[in-house]
C-alpha positions as CSV (number, residue, x, y, z in Angstrom):
1,M,140.6,81.2,88.5
2,K,137.4,80.8,90.5
3,Q,134.2,80.3,88.5
4,V,131.1,81.8,90.2
5,Y,127.7,81.6,88.5
6,L,125.4,84.4,89.7
7,D,123.0,84.5,86.8
8,H,120.3,82.0,88.0
9,G,117.6,84.5,87.1
10,A,118.5,84.0,83.5
11,T,118.8,80.2,83.7
12,T,119.7,77.5,86.1
13,P,121.9,74.4,85.6
14,V,120.0,71.2,85.0
15,N,119.8,69.1,88.2
16,P,121.6,65.7,87.7
17,D,118.4,63.8,88.7
18,V,116.5,65.8,86.1
19,A,119.0,65.0,83.4
20,A,118.9,61.3,84.3
21,A,115.1,61.2,84.1
22,M,115.2,62.9,80.7
23,I,117.7,60.4,79.3
24,A,115.7,57.5,80.6
25,C,112.6,59.0,78.9
26,L,114.5,59.4,75.6
27,Q,115.9,55.9,75.6
28,D,113.5,53.7,77.5
29,H,110.1,55.5,77.6
30,F,110.0,56.9,74.1
31,G,106.3,56.1,73.2
32,N,103.7,58.6,72.2
33,P,101.4,59.2,75.1
34,S,98.4,59.3,72.7
35,S,99.1,55.8,71.5
36,L,97.0,53.0,72.9
37,H,99.7,50.3,73.0
38,G,102.0,49.5,75.9
39,F,104.7,52.0,74.9
40,G,102.1,54.7,74.7
41,R,100.5,53.8,78.0
42,D,104.0,53.8,79.6
43,A,104.6,57.3,78.3
44,K,101.2,58.5,79.4
45,Q,102.0,57.4,83.0
46,F,105.1,59.5,83.0
47,L,103.2,62.4,81.5
48,D,100.5,62.2,84.3
49,E,103.2,61.9,87.0
50,A,105.0,65.0,85.8
51,R,101.7,67.0,85.6
52,T,100.9,65.9,89.1
53,N,104.3,67.1,90.4
54,V,104.1,70.5,88.6
55,A,100.5,71.0,89.9
56,A,101.6,70.2,93.5
57,L,104.4,72.8,93.4
58,I,101.8,75.6,92.9
59,G,98.8,74.1,94.8
60,A,96.8,73.3,91.6
61,H,94.9,70.3,90.3
62,P,96.8,68.3,87.6
63,E,94.0,68.9,85.1
64,E,94.6,72.6,85.4
65,I,98.2,72.4,84.1
66,I,98.8,73.0,80.4
67,F,102.4,72.2,79.2
68,T,103.9,74.8,76.9
69,S,107.3,75.6,75.4
70,G,108.1,77.9,78.3
71,G,107.1,81.1,80.1
72,T,106.8,83.2,77.0
73,E,104.3,80.9,75.3
74,A,102.4,80.6,78.6
75,D,102.1,84.4,78.8
76,N,101.0,84.7,75.2
77,M,98.5,81.9,75.6
78,A,97.0,83.4,78.7
79,I,96.8,87.0,77.5
80,L,95.7,86.5,73.9
81,G,93.5,83.5,74.7
82,V,91.6,85.1,77.5
83,A,91.3,88.6,75.9
84,R,89.9,87.1,72.6
85,A,87.6,84.8,74.4
86,M,86.1,87.6,76.5
87,R,85.9,90.3,73.8
88,K,82.2,90.4,73.7
89,K,82.2,91.3,77.4
90,G,84.9,94.1,77.1
91,N,88.1,95.2,75.5
92,H,90.2,96.5,78.4
93,V,93.3,94.9,79.8
94,I,95.4,96.1,82.7
95,T,99.2,95.4,83.1
96,S,102.2,97.2,84.6
97,A,105.2,99.1,83.4
98,V,107.7,96.6,84.7
99,E,106.4,93.4,83.1
100,H,108.5,91.0,81.1
101,H,108.5,91.7,77.3
102,A,106.5,88.4,76.9
103,V,103.6,90.3,78.6
104,L,104.2,93.9,77.4
105,D,104.7,92.9,73.7
106,T,101.7,90.6,73.8
107,C,99.6,93.5,75.2
108,L,100.8,95.7,72.4
109,A,99.6,93.0,69.9
110,L,96.2,93.1,71.5
111,Q,96.2,96.9,71.2
112,K,96.6,96.5,67.4
113,E,93.5,94.2,67.6
114,G,91.5,97.1,69.1
115,F,91.9,96.4,72.8
116,E,92.6,99.2,75.3
117,I,95.6,98.6,77.5
118,T,96.3,100.4,80.8
119,V,99.9,100.2,81.8
120,L,100.1,100.9,85.6
121,P,103.1,102.9,87.0
122,V,105.2,101.6,89.8
123,D,106.8,103.2,92.8
124,A,110.5,103.6,93.5
125,Y,110.7,99.9,94.7
126,G,109.0,98.7,91.5
127,Q,105.7,97.9,93.1
128,V,102.2,98.6,91.7
129,H,100.1,100.8,94.1
130,I,96.7,99.2,94.9
131,D,95.1,102.7,94.6
132,D,96.3,103.0,91.0
133,F,95.0,99.6,90.2
134,E,91.6,100.3,91.7
135,R,91.3,103.5,89.7
136,A,92.2,101.6,86.5
137,L,89.4,99.1,86.8
138,R,86.5,99.6,84.4
139,E,83.3,97.8,83.5
140,E,84.9,96.7,80.2
141,T,88.0,95.3,81.9
142,V,88.3,91.6,81.1
143,L,91.9,90.7,82.1
144,V,94.6,91.8,84.5
145,T,98.1,90.5,83.9
146,I,100.7,91.6,86.5
147,M,103.8,89.6,87.4
148,H,104.3,88.0,90.7
149,A,108.0,88.9,91.1
150,N,110.0,91.1,88.8
151,N,112.7,89.4,86.7
152,E,115.2,92.3,87.0
153,V,114.9,93.7,90.6
154,G,113.1,90.8,92.3
155,T,110.3,92.9,93.8
156,I,107.2,91.0,94.7
157,Q,103.9,92.5,93.6
158,P,100.7,92.5,95.8
159,I,99.0,89.9,93.6
160,K,96.8,88.6,96.3
161,E,95.1,92.0,96.9
162,I,95.1,92.7,93.1
163,A,93.3,89.4,92.5
164,R,90.8,89.9,95.3
165,M,89.8,93.3,93.9
166,A,89.6,92.0,90.3
167,K,87.7,88.9,91.1
168,A,85.1,90.9,93.0
169,K,84.3,92.5,89.6
170,G,84.4,89.2,87.7
171,I,87.7,90.0,86.0
172,I,90.1,87.3,85.0
173,V,93.6,87.5,86.6
174,H,96.9,86.2,85.1
175,T,100.3,86.4,86.8
176,D,103.7,85.6,85.3
177,A,105.4,83.7,88.1
178,V,108.5,82.5,86.2
179,Q,110.7,84.3,88.7
180,S,108.9,83.4,91.9
181,V,108.0,79.7,91.6
182,G,110.7,77.6,93.3
183,K,112.1,80.7,95.1
184,I,109.2,81.6,97.4
185,P,106.0,79.7,98.3
186,V,103.5,80.0,95.4
187,D,99.9,78.7,95.8
188,V,97.4,79.6,93.1
189,N,94.5,79.4,95.5
190,E,96.1,81.6,98.1
191,L,97.0,84.2,95.5
192,G,93.5,83.9,93.9
193,V,94.7,84.0,90.3
194,D,93.0,82.3,87.4
195,L,96.2,81.8,85.3
196,L,99.8,81.5,86.2
197,S,103.0,81.0,84.0
198,V,105.9,78.8,85.0
199,S,109.2,78.0,83.2
200,A,111.2,74.8,83.9
201,H,114.7,76.2,83.3
202,K,114.3,78.7,86.2
203,I,114.0,75.8,88.6
204,Y,116.9,73.5,87.5
205,G,114.8,71.9,84.8
206,P,115.4,71.8,81.0
207,K,114.9,74.7,78.6
208,G,112.0,74.7,76.1
209,I,109.4,73.5,78.5
210,G,107.0,75.4,80.9
211,C,103.3,75.4,81.8
212,L,100.3,77.6,82.1
213,Y,98.0,77.0,85.1
214,V,94.4,77.6,84.0
215,R,91.8,77.5,86.7
216,K,88.9,75.3,85.9
217,G,86.1,77.2,84.2
218,T,88.4,80.0,82.9
219,K,87.4,81.0,79.3
220,M,90.4,80.9,77.0
221,L,90.8,80.4,73.2
222,P,93.7,78.3,72.0
223,L,96.5,79.9,70.0
224,M,97.0,76.9,67.8
225,Y,94.7,74.2,66.4
226,G,95.4,70.6,65.4
227,G,95.2,67.8,67.9
228,G,93.5,67.2,71.1
229,Q,96.5,67.3,73.4
230,E,96.6,69.3,76.6
231,R,92.8,69.3,76.7
232,Q,92.7,70.9,73.2
233,R,94.3,74.0,74.5
234,R,97.8,73.3,73.2
235,P,97.9,70.8,70.3
236,G,100.9,68.8,69.2
237,T,102.8,65.7,70.4
238,E,104.0,66.4,73.9
239,N,107.7,67.2,74.5
240,M,108.0,64.2,76.8
241,P,111.7,64.4,77.8
242,G,111.2,68.1,78.7
243,I,107.9,67.4,80.5
244,V,109.5,64.5,82.5
245,G,112.4,66.7,83.4
246,F,110.1,69.5,84.4
247,G,108.2,67.1,86.7
248,V,111.3,65.9,88.5
249,A,112.6,69.5,88.9
250,A,109.2,70.5,90.3
251,A,109.3,67.7,92.9
252,I,112.8,68.7,94.0
253,A,111.8,72.3,94.2
254,A,108.8,71.6,96.4
255,R,110.9,69.4,98.7
256,E,113.8,71.8,99.1
257,L,112.0,75.1,99.0
258,P,111.8,75.9,102.8
259,A,115.5,75.2,103.6
260,E,116.8,76.6,100.4
261,M,114.8,79.8,100.6
262,D,116.1,80.4,104.1
263,R,119.7,79.7,103.0
264,L,119.6,81.9,99.9
265,T,117.8,84.8,101.8
266,K,120.7,84.9,104.2
267,L,123.3,84.9,101.4
268,R,121.3,87.5,99.5
269,D,121.3,89.8,102.5
270,R,125.0,89.2,103.0
271,L,125.6,90.3,99.4
272,I,123.4,93.3,99.7
273,A,125.1,94.5,102.9
274,G,128.5,94.1,101.3
275,L,127.5,96.1,98.2
276,L,125.9,98.9,100.2
277,A,129.1,99.2,102.2
278,L,130.9,100.3,98.9
279,P,130.8,103.9,97.8
280,A,128.1,105.2,95.5
281,V,126.0,102.1,95.3
282,R,122.2,102.0,95.2
283,L,120.0,98.9,95.8
284,N,117.2,98.5,93.3
285,G,113.9,96.9,94.2
286,H,112.2,96.4,97.5
287,P,114.5,95.8,100.5
288,T,112.5,93.0,102.0
289,E,109.6,92.1,99.6
290,R,111.8,90.5,97.0
291,V,112.6,86.9,96.0
292,S,115.3,85.1,97.8
293,I,117.8,84.9,95.0
294,N,117.8,88.5,93.6
295,V,120.2,91.4,94.2
296,N,120.1,94.3,91.8
297,A,122.2,97.4,92.3
298,C,123.3,100.5,90.4
299,F,127.0,101.6,90.6
300,H,127.2,105.4,90.0
301,Y,129.7,106.6,87.4
302,I,130.1,103.1,86.0
303,E,128.8,101.6,82.8
304,G,127.1,98.2,83.6
305,E,128.6,96.6,80.5
306,A,132.1,97.5,81.5
307,L,131.4,96.0,85.0
308,L,130.0,92.8,83.5
309,L,133.0,92.3,81.2
310,A,135.4,92.9,84.0
311,L,133.5,90.4,86.3
312,D,133.5,87.8,83.5
313,M,137.3,88.1,83.2
314,R,137.5,87.2,86.9
315,G,135.2,84.2,86.4
316,I,132.0,85.8,87.7
317,A,128.8,85.4,85.6
318,A,126.2,88.1,86.2
319,S,123.8,90.3,84.1
320,S,122.7,93.8,83.8
321,G,119.0,92.9,83.7
322,S,116.7,90.5,81.8
323,A,118.5,87.9,79.8
324,C,115.9,88.4,77.1
325,S,117.0,92.0,76.6
326,A,120.7,91.1,76.4
327,G,122.6,93.2,73.8
328,S,120.5,96.3,74.2
329,M,122.5,99.5,74.9
330,D,119.5,101.2,76.3
331,P,119.1,101.5,80.1
332,S,116.6,99.1,81.7
333,Y,113.0,100.1,81.2
334,V,112.2,98.6,84.5
335,L,114.7,100.9,86.3
336,L,113.5,103.9,84.3
337,A,109.9,103.1,85.3
338,M,111.0,103.1,89.0
339,G,112.2,106.7,88.5
340,I,116.0,106.0,88.3
341,P,117.8,108.5,86.1
342,P,119.1,107.0,82.8
343,E,122.7,107.8,83.6
344,I,122.5,105.8,86.9
345,A,120.3,103.0,85.4
346,R,123.1,102.3,82.9
347,G,125.3,101.2,85.8
348,S,123.0,98.4,86.9
349,L,124.1,94.9,87.9
350,R,121.9,91.9,88.6
351,L,123.3,89.1,90.7
352,T,121.0,86.1,91.1
353,L,121.9,83.3,93.5
354,G,121.2,79.6,93.3
355,R,121.7,76.1,94.8
356,G,125.5,76.2,94.1
357,T,126.1,79.6,95.7
358,T,128.1,79.7,98.9
359,A,129.2,82.3,101.5
360,E,132.7,81.9,100.3
361,Q,131.6,82.8,96.7
362,I,129.7,85.8,98.0
363,D,132.7,87.2,99.8
364,Y,134.9,86.6,96.7
365,V,132.5,88.4,94.5
366,L,132.3,91.4,96.9
367,G,136.1,91.6,97.0
368,V,136.3,91.6,93.2
369,I,133.5,94.1,92.8
370,A,135.2,96.5,95.2
371,E,138.4,96.2,93.3
372,I,136.8,96.6,89.8
373,T,134.6,99.5,90.7
374,E,137.5,101.4,92.2
375,K,139.4,101.0,89.0
376,L,136.5,101.9,86.7
377,R,135.6,105.0,88.7
378,A,139.2,106.2,88.6
379,M,138.7,106.4,84.8
380,S,135.5,108.4,85.1
381,P,135.8,112.2,84.8
382,L,132.6,112.6,86.7
383,Y,133.5,110.8,89.9
384,N,134.6,112.7,92.9
385,P,135.6,110.4,95.7
386,N,135.1,113.1,98.3
387,K,131.4,113.4,97.4
388,G,130.7,109.7,96.7
């Protein structure tokens, strides 16, 4: 049976060069980078190299990179740290209805601390309207946190314009770029953001490591206290194998991005065209302003869970939305925010491509989906093939 992995939005396989670098770090470069002896200096050199590689991937300076345990911690650090640091100036935070729970739940936590949270609606493509954003701005607004690309439908937000408007009023801007870094060009200066979250396991690096870009001069309180690591913003002995792996993954991503983005975009469009040729299928997200790896579709008269299980039995790994919400029987809140009816949203499928994806695999998946959806719809009392 063929094995096809189309869940790269959830996690990616570790690149062999990344794994080799991590093993070498564990076995040969095991020193604590804070130690003054040779073993420590050796580790510090690898720490600095990794920080430089990660910074280069997003157009930042190495000293602006703070290593974290992943995207969730980076989001928490940015939102809580900035809001608390700026509380004397104001208590208003703006976010969107389609953010990852790492952002939405953190904003809810701020609400319990007395902050006012504005959750912006999105259009049918999952994009924030600039006019809505402009109307939401207040004198007391201190932070805007809106993702760069959506984790479920792949839609890219107008972050550059959002940041420009916010910065004109002296408001700090954070973006969760976990789903965009390594898939499309990301440059913190071009975007104009002050903080940006990245996760290594989305770019063929290890799990349990990520970073927060913090523009020089940005006010932010730490979430933890203890040591002086990471410029006193994130104390604790560094996860050196993870950081080294992240650095290698970042260097590979930067080198391969142009060619890989072009290749995956063509495969993505091939998959979209094939799905839309099937009856009663709806594409979710923006048709063009979306990351190169993401295809999200709703299959009318079909439960997404049944479709996922049937695909798994044929060797195809996919998801129905965010991996962090796996196990939930509720329809996707992202799709609901886009105005998709619950009964249709329950039939969603997310297919996310990666370095191992081939045209042959795409064609195989399309054939299997056509076969499975026909069988599942035949069991639905609501489906009328004459109406579609």
